C-alpha positions in Angstrom: 17.4 -159.1 54.7 19.4 -157.4 52.0 18.1 -156.2 48.8 20.0 -155.6 45.9 18.8 -154.2 42.7 21.6 -153.7 39.5 21.4 -151.1 36.9 23.6 -149.7 33.8 23.5 -152.9 31.5 22.7 -152.6 27.9 24.0 -153.1 24.1 27.3 -152.1 23.5 29.8 -152.7 20.4 32.6 -154.6 21.2 35.6 -152.4 22.6 33.4 -150.5 24.2 32.3 -149.7 27.9 29.1 -150.4 30.1 29.2 -149.3 34.0 27.5 -151.7 36.1 25.7 -150.3 39.6 24.2 -152.4 42.2 22.5 -150.4 45.3 21.7 -152.5 48.3 19.3 -152.1 50.8 18.4 -153.2 54.4 21.1 -154.7 56.8 24.4 -152.8 57.3 26.2 -153.0 53.7 29.5 -152.8 54.7 29.1 -156.4 56.9 29.2 -157.9 53.0 31.9 -158.5 50.9 30.1 -158.2 47.1 30.6 -159.3 44.1 29.3 -160.1 39.9 28.6 -163.2 38.5 27.1 -163.5 35.1 25.2 -166.1 32.6 26.3 -166.7 29.3 23.5 -167.8 27.3 23.2 -171.5 27.6 25.6 -171.4 30.2 26.8 -172.0 33.5 26.3 -168.9 36.0 30.2 -168.1 36.3 32.0 -166.1 38.6 33.1 -162.4 37.6 34.9 -160.1 40.5 34.6 -159.8 44.1 35.6 -156.8 46.5 36.1 -157.1 50.3 34.0 -155.5 52.7 36.3 -152.2 53.1 37.0 -152.4 49.6 40.6 -152.9 50.1 41.0 -156.3 48.4 39.7 -157.4 45.1 39.3 -160.8 42.8 38.4 -161.1 39.4 38.4 -164.2 37.2 41.0 -164.4 35.0 38.9 -164.0 31.6 37.8 -160.4 32.7 41.5 -159.3 35.0 42.8 -156.0 33.4 39.3 -155.0 31.5 37.0 -155.5 34.1 37.3 -153.1 37.9 35.1 -153.9 40.4 34.7 -150.9 43.2 32.5 -150.0 46.1 31.3 -146.9 47.8 29.9 -148.0 51.1 28.6 -144.3 52.1 26.3 -144.8 48.9 25.8 -148.9 49.6 26.7 -149.1 45.9 29.0 -151.8 44.3 30.2 -151.4 40.7 31.8 -152.9 37.8 33.5 -150.9 35.5 33.7 -153.1 32.2 36.2 -151.9 29.1 37.4 -153.5 26.3 34.2 -155.4 26.1 34.1 -159.2 23.8 30.8 -160.6 22.6 32.0 -163.5 25.3 31.1 -160.8 27.6 27.5 -161.1 26.9 25.3 -162.5 29.7 23.0 -161.5 32.5 25.2 -160.0 34.8 24.0 -160.4 39.2 25.6 -158.8 41.8 25.6 -160.5 45.1 26.5 -160.1 48.5 28.2 -162.8 50.5 30.5 -163.3 53.7 33.5 -163.2 52.3 35.3 -162.9 48.9 36.8 -166.2 49.7 36.5 -168.7 46.1 34.3 -170.3 45.4 32.2 -166.7 46.1 29.0 -167.4 47.3 26.2 -165.0 47.7 23.5 -165.3 50.3 21.8 -162.6 48.5 21.2 -161.6 44.7 19.9 -159.0 42.6 17.3 -159.7 40.0 20.3 -159.2 37.2 20.6 -157.1 34.4 21.7 -157.9 30.8 24.9 -157.1 28.9 24.8 -157.6 25.3 28.1 -157.3 23.4 27.9 -157.4 19.6 30.8 -157.9 17.5 
């Protein structure tokens, strides 16, 4: 089992920034590719970003490319999502996930509980 706990969500104005963190415990963190998905109000969950086990490879959805950056610190068992130039359409519950690879569709076997991000216009 891998336990994932997200933090860092909140309310921010459009154009602002937030950094999400996801702390992992349990099985060896660097055995897993990590990623972020989000679920906007009334919509399906969607892929945001993923990072390989070593951190050497990243993937982004087109909607966040150039604005969001995913990173990981394997010594701290933590993955991050730096979100800049936030837009109201980024409003969603953001979930951290652990998967066997970054192949799309990104399919976590373990999920966090989610953290709310609200971007006001």
